[in-house]
DRENTISE-316467 format. One record per residue (C-alpha): residue number from 1; x, y, z. Coordinates in Angstrom, 3 decimals, decimal comma. Last residue first. Example, Ala and Ser with C-alpha at 12.3 -4.5 7.8 and 13.67 -1.06 7.14 Angstrom:
BEGIN
> 2; 13,670; -1,060; 7,140
> 1; 12,300; -4,500; 7,800
! end
This chain:
BEGIN
> 143; -15,887; -3,796; -10,684
> 142; -12,224; -4,711; -10,083
> 141; -12,131; -2,953; -6,747
> 140; -9,473; -1,145; -4,714
> 139; -10,109; 0,047; -1,169
> 138; -7,679; 1,877; 1,116
> 137; -9,755; 2,253; 4,292
> 136; -9,557; -1,300; 5,648
> 135; -7,044; -0,570; 8,418
> 134; -6,354; 3,166; 8,635
> 133; -4,734; 4,808; 5,613
> 132; -2,248; 7,265; 7,041
> 131; -0,664; 10,666; 6,401
> 130; 1,416; 11,946; 9,350
> 129; 1,149; 15,748; 9,705
> 128; 4,025; 17,400; 11,645
> 127; 4,544; 20,223; 9,095
> 126; 2,016; 20,180; 6,257
> 125; -0,166; 17,659; 4,466
> 124; -3,635; 18,759; 3,363
> 123; -5,591; 15,616; 2,478
> 122; -8,168; 15,827; -0,333
> 121; -11,380; 13,900; 0,230
> 120; -12,630; 10,578; -1,150
> 119; -9,077; 9,919; -2,321
> 118; -8,700; 9,332; -6,046
> 117; -7,399; 6,097; -7,479
> 116; -4,539; 4,024; -8,775
> 115; -3,848; 0,350; -9,401
> 114; -0,869; -1,587; -10,780
> 113; 1,412; 1,399; -11,303
> 112; 4,900; 0,454; -12,481
> 111; 7,594; 2,138; -10,396
> 110; 9,417; 5,148; -11,840
> 109; 11,761; 5,876; -8,950
> 108; 11,415; 4,609; -5,399
> 107; 10,153; 1,471; -3,613
> 106; 8,783; 0,504; -7,015
> 105; 6,096; -2,042; -7,866
> 104; 2,909; -0,055; -7,635
> 103; -0,141; 0,919; -5,636
> 102; -1,264; 4,476; -6,317
> 101; -2,886; 7,266; -4,330
> 100; -4,711; 10,489; -5,205
> 99; -5,706; 13,925; -3,865
> 98; -2,821; 14,889; -1,558
> 97; -2,495; 18,655; -1,103
> 96; 1,199; 18,983; -0,310
> 95; 3,350; 20,924; 2,143
> 94; 6,954; 21,751; 2,852
> 93; 8,785; 20,555; 5,919
> 92; 8,932; 17,763; 8,489
> 91; 5,972; 15,775; 7,177
> 90; 5,713; 12,528; 9,088
> 89; 6,482; 9,320; 7,220
> 88; 3,563; 7,404; 5,731
> 87; 1,402; 4,982; 7,705
> 86; -0,447; 2,161; 5,969
> 85; -2,559; 0,576; 8,717
> 84; -2,966; -3,174; 8,428
> 83; -5,157; -5,431; 6,270
> 82; -5,296; -2,869; 3,453
> 81; -8,340; -3,437; 1,289
> 80; -8,955; -5,498; -1,853
> 79; -12,183; -5,978; -3,790
> 78; -13,578; -8,654; -6,072
> 77; -15,819; -10,003; -3,249
> 76; -12,976; -10,426; -0,753
> 75; -9,261; -9,743; -0,698
> 74; -7,545; -8,501; 2,471
> 73; -4,034; -7,111; 2,014
> 72; -0,841; -6,944; 4,062
> 71; -1,350; -9,912; 6,422
> 70; -3,039; -11,797; 3,559
> 69; 0,233; -11,656; 1,679
> 68; 2,010; -9,292; -0,709
> 67; 3,714; -7,202; 2,013
> 66; 3,024; -3,471; 2,028
> 65; 5,935; -1,098; 1,470
> 64; 5,259; 2,608; 2,062
> 63; 6,486; 5,277; -0,311
> 62; 8,598; 8,061; 1,177
> 61; 7,895; 11,618; 2,302
> 60; 10,210; 13,256; 4,879
> 59; 10,088; 16,718; 3,351
> 58; 6,929; 17,015; 1,253
> 57; 7,259; 15,704; -2,296
> 56; 4,029; 13,879; -3,081
> 55; 4,059; 12,216; -6,493
> 54; 2,542; 14,048; -9,467
> 53; 3,918; 11,304; -11,739
> 52; 6,761; 9,521; -9,882
> 51; 4,758; 6,302; -9,482
> 50; 4,258; 5,967; -13,213
> 49; 1,898; 7,690; -15,601
> 48; 0,352; 6,494; -18,853
> 47; -3,201; 5,849; -17,612
> 46; -3,344; 9,078; -15,613
> 45; -1,295; 9,991; -12,542
> 44; -4,250; 11,905; -11,100
> 43; -3,040; 14,788; -8,970
> 42; -1,087; 15,572; -5,784
> 41; -0,025; 11,956; -5,363
> 40; 0,681; 9,500; -2,539
> 39; 2,467; 6,181; -3,068
> 38; 1,771; 2,642; -1,890
> 37; 4,490; 0,109; -2,656
> 36; 3,885; -3,593; -3,232
> 35; 6,058; -6,096; -1,413
> 34; 7,362; -9,641; -1,946
> 33; 8,008; -9,063; -5,637
> 32; 8,841; -12,391; -7,239
> 31; 12,437; -13,647; -7,327
> 30; 12,829; -16,674; -9,597
> 29; 9,269; -16,163; -10,832
> 28; 6,821; -18,682; -9,413
> 27; 3,928; -16,366; -8,517
> 26; 1,408; -18,299; -10,544
> 25; -0,998; -17,977; -13,437
> 24; -3,420; -20,200; -15,367
> 23; -3,599; -23,813; -14,209
> 22; -4,669; -22,773; -10,708
> 21; -4,588; -19,007; -10,119
> 20; -1,649; -18,664; -7,747
> 19; -1,784; -16,554; -4,572
> 18; 0,867; -13,789; -4,399
> 17; -1,319; -11,823; -1,967
> 16; -1,931; -8,523; -3,767
> 15; -1,497; -9,385; -7,431
> 14; -2,590; -13,036; -7,389
> 13; -5,359; -12,434; -4,820
> 12; -6,743; -9,551; -6,917
> 11; -6,687; -11,779; -10,009
> 10; -8,513; -14,583; -8,179
> 9; -11,235; -12,133; -7,088
> 8; -11,653; -10,870; -10,642
> 7; -11,594; -14,477; -11,890
> 6; -14,450; -15,447; -9,565
> 5; -16,452; -12,361; -10,576
> 4; -16,128; -13,018; -14,317
> 3; -14,207; -10,374; -16,236
> 2; -15,769; -7,529; -18,228
> 1; -16,641; -6,406; -21,748
! end
């Protein structure tokens, strides 16, 4: 079972850009989320995890807010990418081997994960390293 391509693209625009799906879904809550939060993880958070599951914990780490508009995310062909660089705080102590990422609803705490995935290569974070997803390198697809 799968979704139609047009609906997949519409769904990505609803979640990542706050764009309504005519006659089906909108972003008209009294105070809709204006940002999504990208988090880094040292393992797969699984289907039942939240943004705290295996979350990075190097000194200085924090999730990064990305605005839910076309200036934050680019949606095309059932796929979404970051429209601007997503730069995490510099590591000032400790270390992590980052293997996964998530996009969720929480700036901190047990945020709801909307999408998650594995990095193409593990990232070793240690003192003075600044993790970053360059423009267009964080890709999420419906198919």
